[in-house]
N, C-alpha and C positions, 0 to 999 in steps of 0.2 A: 300519592304512591299507590293507593287502592285502585284508582282509575287506570294507572299504567299496568298494574299486574292483571287487572281484568282484561285489558286489551291483549296482553300476552296470552292469557288463557284462551281467548277467542281465536287468536292466530294459531295457537297449537291445535285447537279443535278443527279449524279449517284445514290445517296441514294433515291431520289424521284422516279427515274425510277425503282430502285430495289423494292420499295414499291408497285408499280403497279402490279408486278408479284408475290409478296409474298402474301400468303393466309391469310393476316391479314388486319383488317381495319386500314388504315393509319390515318384515322381521329381521332383514339384513341390517337394518339400522340399529337394532339392539346389540349387534355383535360389535365387539371392540377391536378396532384396528390399532395396534400399538406401533409407535414410531421406534425405529432403531435408535441406538444411542447417538449416532452421528448427525441426526437431523430430526426435525419434527414436521408433521403435516400441516399445511396451511389450514386444513379443515379442523384442526385441533384448536377450536376457538377458545375453549376454557383453559387451555394450556396445561392439561393434566397428563400429557403424553399419550392419550388415547383418543380415538375418534369414534363417536357414538351419537345417539339421539340427543344426548345432553348438550352436544355442541350446537345443534339446531336451536335449542332453547337459549343457549348462551348468545348465539348470533342475534336472535330476536331482542334479547335484553340489551345487547350492545347497540343495535339500531335505535332503540327507544331512548336509552340513556346517553349515548355518545354518537349521534348521527354523523358527526364530523370525522369520526375515526375512519381512516381508509379501509380498515378491515371489515367494516359493516357493509360496504358495497361489494359483496362477495362476487357477484357476476360481472362487476366492472363496467356497468352501463351508465355510471354517473348518478344513479339514484339509489336510495336506501328504502327498500320496501319488502313486501312479503315474497316477491319473486326471488330475492336473494336466498331466503330460507328454502324455497322450493328447489332452487338450483343446488343448494347444499344437500338436500335430501337425495336428489337424483344422483349426485356424484358419490355420496356415501354408499348408496344402494348398489351402484355399479362398481364400487371400489375404485373410482376414478379420482384418486387422491394425488395431491402434488406436494412435493417437499418445499419447505419454506424456512428461511433463516437457518441455513444449514450449519448451525454453530457446532463447533467441536466441544461436546459436553456442555458445560454451563458457562464457558467463557463467551464474552461478547465484547464488541467494540463500541465505545461511547464517543460522542462528539457530534458536530454538525454535519459531517459528511463532505465529500469532495476535497478540494483544497490543493491538489497537486496533479502533475502530468499523468495522463491516462492514454493507453495505446491499445491497438490490436483488438477492436471489437469483433467478435465472431459469433454469428447467429446460427443456431441449430436449424438445418434445412427442414426437418420433420416436425420439430417442436420449437417454434420461434420464441416461445417464452423462456427457453433455455439459452442463455447468452453468457459469453466469457469476455473479460476485459483484463488487462494487466497494467501495472504501473512501472515506473523506473526505480522504485524503491523496494523491490523484491516481492511485493505482494501481487497476487492474482485473485480474481473475483469471479464468482459464478452466481447467476440467478436462475431459479427454477420456477419462479412465479411471475414472469413477465416484468421484471425489474421493480416489483414492489419491495423486495428485499434482496440483499446480496450477501454471500458468504465469502470472506477472505480466506484464501488458503496459500500455503507456502511450499514451493518445490525447490527449496534451498538457494535459489537465485532467480534472477529475472527470467520470465518466460519470453522466448523469442517468437514462438508460433503456436497457435492452436489449430487442430484439424479434427473435424467431426466426421465420422464414418457415415456417408449418406445412406447406406443400406442398413446400418445398425445405429440409430440415433442416440442411444445411450453410451456409445463408445466414442471417447474423446481422447486425442493425443495432445500432449504438451511437450514442447521442446525447450530445454534450457541447457544446463551443463550435462544433462542426460535426457533420454526420451522416456516419458511416463505415459501410462494409459489408464484411463478410468472407464469402467464398464457400467457405471451407474449415474451417468450424466454429470460427473464432476464432484461427487461426494467423497470418494476415496480414490487414491491413485496407487499404481504399482510401477516400479522401475522395470523397464524392459530392455533398455540399452544404455550402458553396458549390462551384460549378464550379471545379476546380483551375486551369483556364485563365484564370479571372477574378481569381485571387488576386495581389495586388501584393506583399504582405509579411505577415509574422507579427510581432506585437508582444507583448511581455511587460512589463507595467507594474505598479508598486506593490511593497509590501513582500513580497508573496507571488508576484510575477511573474505576475500575472493575464494569461492569454493571450487574444488575439483576432486575427482576420484582417482585414486591409485588402484590399478588392476594388476592382475598377475602378468598380463602381457604389456603393461605400460600404457594401454589405450582404453578408452579415449581420454584418460586423465593425463598423467604425466605432468611435468613441470610447465608445459606450454599451455595448460588450461584449455583444452579443446571444448568447444561448445557446439550444440546443434542449433542451427538457425532456421531450418525449414523442414516440415514433414508433410507428406501427401499420401492419401489413401486412394487407390484405384477405385473409381465409382462402380466398376463392374465386378470387382473381386476384393473383398475385405481382407484377404490374406496378403494382398500385393501392396507393399508400401515402398515409398522412397523417402530418404532424408538427406539433407545437406549438412555437412559437418565442417566447422571452421578449424583450422590448425592453430588458431590463437584467438584471444579475445578481441584483438584490435585490427588484424590485417589478414588479407587472403594469403595463400590460396585456400580453396575449399575442395571438399571431396563429396561426391554424391554416392550414396549407398542404396542398395535395393534389397528387399526381403520378400520372399514368396511364402512365408509361414507365419505371418502376423507378428514379425519382429523377433522370432526365436533365433534366427540366424540371418547374417547379412553378407553381401558381397559388394565389391566396388563396381559401380557402373561408370563413373567418370571421375577423373582426377584432375585437380588443379584448374578448374575453370577460373577465369580471371575475374576478380571482383566479388562483392557480396551477392549471394544468391537471393534473388527477389521472388522467384516463382518457379514451381515445377508443374507443368501441365501434363495431364495423363493422355496417353495415346488412344485410350478408349474413345476420346472425342472424335478422332479421325479414323476409327476402326482399326487401330494398330495397338492393341493393349500392351504389346511388348516394348513399345517406345515411350519416350517422354521428351518434352521440350524443357530445357533448363535455361532460364534467363537470369543473367547477373547484371551488375551495374553497367558493364561495358561489353558483354558478349551474349550470344544466344546459340545454343546447339540443340540438335535433335539427336538423341542417342538411342541405340537399339540394344536390348538385353540379349537378343538371339545372336547377333553378329559382332557386337562390341564396337561397331562403327559409330562415328560421330559425324554429323553433317552440320557444318557451320551455317548459321542463319544470319541475316542482317538485323541490326538494330537501328532505330531512326536517329539516335543521338547518344551522347555519352557525357557524363554518367547518367544512367537512368536512376530514378528514385522509386519507381513502382512499376509493376507489371501485373495485369489482371486479364481475365478472359473467361470464356464459357462457350457452351454449345447450345444453340437454340434452333428454332425452325429454319433459320437462314444459314445454319452451319456454325462453324467455329469462328468466333471473333476474339481477337487479342487486342489489348490496349497496352501502351507504353507511355510513361510519363517522365519528362525531365522537369527541371525547375521552371523552364520557360515555355514548354510546349507539351501538347498531348497528341498522341497518334493512335491509329487503329490499323489492324491488318486482318484481312479475310482469307489469307492464304498461308497461315502458319508462319508468318514472319519472313516470307520471301520478299515482300515489299510492304511498305508502310505509307500511310497517308496522314498528313498533318490535319489535326482537327481544331486548331486554334483559329477561330473566326468569330465574327459577330460580337456577342457580349464578352467573349474571352479576350478580345484584342486589348482591352484595358487592364488586363491582369499582369502584374509584374512578376509574380512567382506562384507556382502551384505547389501544393504540399501533400496531397493524398488523392487516391483514386480507388474506386471499388465498383465492380460490375456484378450484376445478378447472374449467377452461373447458368441457370436454366433459361434465362431471357437476356443474353449478354448485350442486346441492343440497348438495354436500359442500364445506365451507370450513373454514378455520382462522382463529383470532382470538387476538391477543396482548394481554395486559394488563400494566399497571404494578402498583404496589403496591395490594393489597386492604386492607380495614379491619384485617385481622389480619396485615399485613406479609408477604403472599405475592404471588408473581407467576408468570407462565407462559403457557401456550398452551391454548386450547380448540379443540374440533372440533364441527361440526354435520354431520349426514347428512340433515337434513330442512329445508333452506333457512333455517335459523336458528330454527325453532320450538323447538328444544331444543339445549342445549350441554352438553358434558362436558369436564372437565379431561383433557388428554393429556400435559401436562408441567407440573409444579407444584413450586415451590421457594420457599425463603426465603433469607435472607442466609448461612445456614450449611450447608444441606443440600438435596438433591433429595427433596422430600416424596413425589413419585410413584414414586421408587425405580426408574426405568426409563431411566437415562442412563449411558453409558460416557464417563468423564471424561478430560480431558487435563490438562496441567500447570497450567493456569490455575485449574481447580477444585481441584486438589490443593493448590496453594500459597496460594490466596486464598479459596476457597469460591465458590459460585454467585452470591453477592451482588455479586461484583466484575464479572462479566459482566452481571448484572442481566437486565432484561426484553428481549424481542425487539422490535426496531423495523423488521424486514424479514422478510416471509414470502413464500415462492415455492413454489407447488404445481405439479407436473407437469401440463400441460394435458390429458393423456390418461390419467393415473393418479393418482387422489386419495390413494393410499397413500404417495406420495413428496412430502415437503414439507421444504424447507430453511428454517431460521430464522437470522437474523443479529442480533447484539447489540453491546454495547459493546466486546467483545474477541474474539469468536469466531464461527464458523459451525458450526451443528449441523444434524442432519437425522434424519428418520424415513423408513423404507422400508416400514413395515407399518401405515400409517394412524395412527401416534401411539402404538402400544403400546410401542415402544422408540425411544430417541433416542441418537445418538452424535455426538461431535465429529469434525470432518474437517480440522482445521488442523495437527495434529501427530501424529507417531508416538511413542508412549511405549515406551521400551526397557526391557529387563529390569532394568537397574541403576538405574532411576528417572530417567534422563536423557531429554531430548526432542530430536526432530529434525524440523525444519519439513517440511511437505508442499508448501511454496511459497506458502502463504496467510499472508503476513507483513504486519502493519500496525504497525510500530514505528519510532520515531525514535531514532537513535543518534548519539553524538558522537565516538566513537573506537574503534579496535581496538588492543589493547595486547598485547604479547608478553613472556612470562616469559623473562628472559635465561638461566635455568638449565634450562628445559624447552621444547624447540621445539614440543611438542604442546600446551602450555598457552597458550590464547588467551582474552582477556578483552574483552567488549564493554560499553561504558558506554551505558545506555539511558535514555530517557524513559518514564515510566509504570510500567515493570516493573523499574526499578532497574539491575540488572546481571546478566549471564550470563557463564559461562565454560565453556570446553571443555578437556578433558584428552586429546582424541584428534585434535587438529589441525583442529577445526571440524566434525567429523562429527556430534557430539551435544553437548547443552548442558544445564547445570544452573544454577539461579539462584544468585546470589552476594550475598545480602543478609543473611545470618545475622549478627546482632549490630548491624546498622544500626538506629538509633532509628526507631520507626514513623513519626514525623512527618517524617523525612528521605527515606524510601524511594522517593518518587515518581521522582526523577531522580538518576542518577549522571552528572555532567558530564565527569569525567576521572579518570584514575588514573595512577600511576607506580610502576614496580617499582624496588626498590633494586638497582643493578647489581653490588653486591658481597656482599650478605647474602641468601642463598637464603630464599625464602618471604616476605620482607618487602615490603610495598607500602603506598601511601597513596592515598586516593580522596577526591574532592570531591562533595558531595551537596547537594540542595536540594528543597524542597517545591514550588517554582515550576518548571513545565516549559516547554519550547518557547522558552526564551530563545535569541537576543535578538529574537524576532519582536515587532512592535509590539502585536499583539493582547494580549500579556501585561501591557501597561501600561494597558489601557483602564479597569480598575476599581481602579487603585491597586496598591500593592505591599506593603501592610501585612499583618502576621500571617504572613509567610513564615518558614520555618525551614530550617536546614541546618548543615553543618559538614564537618569532616575526620574520616576514619576510618583506622585502621591495622590491618594484619594481619601476623601472623608465621607463618602456615601456608598460604601460597599462596592467599589469598582464600577459604579455606573458612569462616572466621569473622572478624568484624571487631569492633573496639571504638572507641568515639568517642574522638577525640583533639583536644578543642575548647577547652582551657583558654586563656582570653585572647581568644577570638573572641566577638563579640556573638551572642546567642541567635538573632537574626534573620538570621544569615549564610547566604544561599544561595550556596554556594561553586561557582564555575563553572570554575575551572582551578587546577591545582597543578603546580609544577615543582620539581625536585630539583637541587641543585648537586652534580654528580658529583665535584667537587674537594674537597668537605668530607669530614671524617673519618667513617667508617662508624658510629662510636659517638656522634657528635654531628652528625648530618646537618643541613644548612641546606636549608630548603624555603620556598617562597613560595606564597601562595594568594590568589586573587581572591575577595573577598566582595562580591557584587553589591550596590551602593548602600551599602556599609559601608566598604570600603577595601581596600588591599593589605596583607597581613599576612605576617610572617616568623617562622620558628622556627629555632633553632640547637641544638635538643635532640631531633632526630628526630620533631618534631611534637607533643611532649608539651605544650608551651606556645607561645603566639603573642603577638606584639606588632605593633602597627600600624607600618608604615613611614612615611616622611615624607609630608607632605601633597602630593597631586597637584593641580596648579593647575586652576582652573575650578570650575564649579558642577555639571557633569554627573558623576554618581558611578556610572555604569553600568560598573563594572570587569568586564571580560569575559575577557580572555586575557593571558597572559604569554609572554615569550620571553627566555630566559637564554642569553647568548652565552658561549663558552668563556673570554673574558677578563673575565667578571664583569659586563659591561654587562647591564642589565635593562630590558626594555620592557614597558609595559602598554598594552593597547588598551581604549579606552572607546567603547562603541557608542552610536549616536544614540538619543536619548530622545524620547518623546512623552508629553506631559501634556495631556489633552484634545485640542484641535486644534492645539496648539503643539508644534513639534519643536525639539530642542536638539541642536546638533552634537556628534558624538563626536570623538575625536582619538587621537593616538599620543604617548606620553610615554616618556622615557628617563631612567634613573638610572645614573650612572657610579660611585656609591658604595654599591652594593648596597642601594638603597632608602632611604638616609638623606635624599636630596633628589631632586626630579624636575624635568625640563625638557621643555617641549613640543617635539615634532618637527614642523617645518614640512612640510606636505603640499601638493601642487598645489592650486590654486584649485578649489573645488567638491567636493573630496574630504572628506566629513564623516562617513563610516561605515566606518572600518577594521574588518574582521571577523576577520582572521587574519594572522599574521606568521611566516614561516619563513626560515631562513638556510642558506646553502651550507656544509656541514661542512668542505669543503676551502678555503673562503674566506669566513669569517663576515661580512665587510663586504658581501658580496653577499646581498641580502635581497629576498624577494617579499612584497608586502603585498596581501592580497585585500580588495576593497572592494565594499560594497553601494551601488547607485546611489540617487539621489533623483529624484522626479518633477518635471519642469519643465513648467509649463503655458504653452503658447504661444498662437498666434492660432487663430481658428476655422477648421475644415476640414470642409466638407460638413455644416455644421450642428452640429458638435461641437467642443469645445475640444481642440486637438491637444496630446497629452501625450507627452513623451519622457523616457527615463531617461538621466541624466548622472551623472558622478562615481563610477562603479563600475569594474568590471574588475579588472585586475591591474597593480600598479606594481612596478618594479624599481629598487632602489638598489644601486650598486656602490661606495658610499663610506660604508657604515655608517649610512645614513639621512639624510645631509646633503642629498642631492638625489635626485629620483625621476623616472622616466619611465614612461609607460604602455606595456605590452607586450601587453595584451589589451583589447578594445574597452570603452568606458566605459558602454555601456548594458547590460552583462552583470552578472547577479547572481552574482558569484563568491564562493562561501562560504569556500573554503580551497584551499591549494596544497600540494604535496609535492615534494621533491627526492629523487631516487634517490641514496642515499649512496655507492653503488658506481660511479655514473656521473652526477655532478652536472649534466651538460649535459641530462639528462632531467628534465623538469619536468611536473607534472600538476596540473590544476585540476578542481574539480567546481562545478557551477552549479545554480541554481534554474530553469534555462531548458531543461530536457529534454536536457541534454548534458553530457558531461565531455570534456576535451581533453588531449592530450599534446604536448609539444614535445621535439624531439631536439637543439635548438640553443640551449638556455638561454633559451627564451622568445621567440625572435625570430620564429618561425613556429609555427603550431599546426595540429593535425589532430584531428577529432572521434574519440572512442573508439567505434568501431562495436560494436554488440551491446548497449550499455548505453543505455537510453532513459528512465530514470526522470525525472519532471518536477522534483521538489524534491530536488536533490542537496546533500549536506553535504561530507564530507571525503574526499580521496584518501589512502590509506595504502599505502605500498610494502610488499609481502609480503617480510619478511626471510629467509624460509625457502624460497621458491620463486622463483628469478630469473625476471623477465619477467611476474610476476603482481602484481595490484593489488587492494586492497580499496577499495570506495567506500561510505561511509556515507550514509544518506539521512534526510530528514525525512518518514518515514512508510512506508518500504519495506524496513526492516532493512538488512542489509549485503550488497552485491553483491561477488562475487569472480570475477575473470577476467583475460584477457590485458591487460597494461598499455598496449600500443599498439593495442588493439582487435582484433576478429576480422574480417578482411576477408571471410570467407565468411558472416558473419551476415546473416540475412534480417531486415530492420527490421520493427518492429511495424506501421508505416504504409508501404505499399509504394510509394506515389506521392508522397512528401513530400520535395522537394528541400531540402537544407541552405540553399540560397540564400535561401529565404523568410525565414529568421531571421538567417542569418549572412553573407549576401551571397555573392559569388563567391570 
C-alpha cells in the first residue's frame, strides 16, 4: 500500500508540474463545479456531487486499485495511464464537463441490461456521444457519455420519433401522445403540443392504461387517442417545424401540421395522407424552405406552405416500410424500402431506381434503412433471414449501386467476426437478438451507426468494420452490470435469508437473474430449468430454515395477466416448479403431479411446516391450485374453486393457515369474464368466494399486515365503462380499480385509492406497518404513512407501466419497484424531494386531481 500511495504522490507531482507549463489556469481546478439535482458529471469521479482537483486524485486511485473499471479509462483510448488524469485536468479547467448517468435524484435501475426490443436510435449530429433510443414498453433512453451509461426517462407512453435540432444540438424533440422538447440534451422535457394551458385532464384507459390528453378544444386528445408519429426541424430555421399526427392509435388517416414559432402555434399543412407517415423531408434541401416532401406507406406528396398546393410524387412500391434521405455534394438522394426491395431517387421522387442487386439478391426480407444526412450516398440496410439462414447489416457508399456486408450472423455465431458481445450473445447466441429493425446513422459522420434489435442496441464507430454492444458492462467474473439500457419485465425481487448480498429477480423473457454482491452485478439463474419453461420465472421463495434451498415457478407464457396473452388462445403452454439446494446456482424440475401444461405463476411456502416436509402451494394458470407436503417433490390438486374462470394467478397464505387465491379477469374473443377472490379455511380442501364491492372484478394482488393479518390490501385492475358521447366520441372511464382495505379478514372492504387507477400491487413495511406502498400502470407509484388513508406520489420514479413495490429488507427507507418493461428501480421509499422530473411542466393534478 505504501508503494501504491508513493506512486500516486509522484503522479500528482507530475500533474502539478504539467499544469505550470500548460496554458490554462490551474487555479480553476480548485473551483467546484456542482451538478444539478437531475444529473451528475462524468468528471465527478469521487461521486460527491462536485467536480474539483479531488476527482483527479480519485481517478488516479481508481486506475491503480481497479484498472479494469471502465471509468478509469477516462479518455477512452483503451489504456489506463497518466494521460487519463491529464485529460481530466484539461476538461475541468476548460469546464468541458459531460453529464453521466442522468438519474432522477437517487433512483437507479438495477439488472443485467438489455433483454427486450429497442427502436429508433437517433444520434446527435453535433455531439455524437448524445444518443437516444426507445423501447416498446414505454421507456426511452438517452446517453450523454458516448453510451457508457444511459438514463431511462418516461414521456407517458411510447416515443414514436426523436428529432435533434441541427443548429441547436441541445434541443431535442420527442413525439408520443404529445410533442415534447428538451433544451438540455434530454435531461428535462417540456410539453409544447398540445398547449399545456389547454389541457383539462390526462386519461389512462384500458388494460395497458393507454394515455391521452383531454383539452378544452378536444384535441389532440379526445376519445380517439391521437398520437404524434413524426416531427422534423427545418435545418435552416429552428423556428420552423413539421409534425405528423395520427387520428388514432392503430389506423390512418394522418394530418401534417406546421409551426413557424418553434411550436407555440400550429396550422394544418396537409390532411389525410394515406398510410403511416414514414418521413418528412425539408425543402431547404432543394432551396425551397417553404416546401416539404411527406412520404407515407403508400403515397408521397410535395406540399407548399405558401400556396397550399400538393404535388403527388411516385413511390416505387407499396407498402413502404422506411424512407430516408439527405443532401450531399451530389445533391438530394432519397431512399425507399419495401420488405423485398430497396430503391433510390435523385430527383425528389419523380422516379426511382431499384438497388437490389449483387449480395442483396439472396435477401428474403429487409427490415430497416438509414442514410447519413450530410453524405447520403452512404447508407446502412438491415435484413431478416436470407435463403441460407443469415441476417445482418449492409452498407453502401455509392447511393445503393453496390452493397457489402458489414455485420453478418446466423442463429449461433457472428459470421463477420467483428462484434464485441454482451451477456445476451454469450448466453443465447446472436439468433436470440436476431435482425436489426432500427438503424440510426450520425447525420454528420457516416462511420457512426447504431442498430437496435429484439433485445439490444449495438453500434459501429468505424463505418461497420467493428461492432460492439452498448447495453451492459461485462465484468471479469462473467457477471453483467446494466448501463441503464434495460427493457425487461420483472415480477419480484427476492432475498436470501442467509446471505444479505444474495438477491434474485424473477423476469419475463430472460428467466431469472441473481446477484451475489448486493445488486451491483448479475448472473443468469436458469441452469437446469427445462428449455420449454425458461421464458418466464413468475415467482420464487427461499426456505427460511434450510440454507441454499428455494423453489421457483416457471412458464412459457409471458406477460400474464395482460389480456393480450389471451388473444390467440392459451394452448400448448408449459411450465412448472423447480427446486434448488445450492442457492439458485442450479435447478431441477419438481413437477410430479402437475399437468404438463402448467404455467405456474405463484408459489408460497408454509413456514410453520417442518423443514423436512415443507408444505407449498402453487398457482397453475388455467389448471388449478396445487399443494405439496413433501418439499415440492409431488403435487396434488386442492379442492375445486367455484366458478368457470380458471385464471389462477396469485396466492396469499396467512399465519393462521387461511389461504386466498386470486383469479384474474379473462377475455375470450370480445367477451370478458370476471375474476374474483376466494378463501380456504382448511388449507385448500374447499374454497369459498369472498364478496368484493360491486364492480370490482379484477383483483391482481393481496398483501396482509404482519402485525395484524386481518388487515389486508387488495390491488385491483379497473375495467372500462363506456358512457355517453362527448365531443363526438364515446366517453370511456375506468372503474372498479384502485386499492381496497379490509380490516376484518376480507369480510368487508373499502376503497382507499381511487377506482380509476391501475394498481398492480401493494407492499407493507414489516418494520412499520403504517407505511404502505403501491405501484401502478399510470406513470406513478405512491406511499402512505397512515395505513393508506392519504397518499403521496414517490418523486423521482416515473416509469409508465409499474408492477410491484418491494421493501428493501437490508437498507431501511429504500424500496424496489419492479416494472413491465423497465427492469427494477431502486430508490428512497418516500421519494426524492430533490428529484427533477422527466417532464418539467407536468402537474400531478392532470391525472390525480388536487
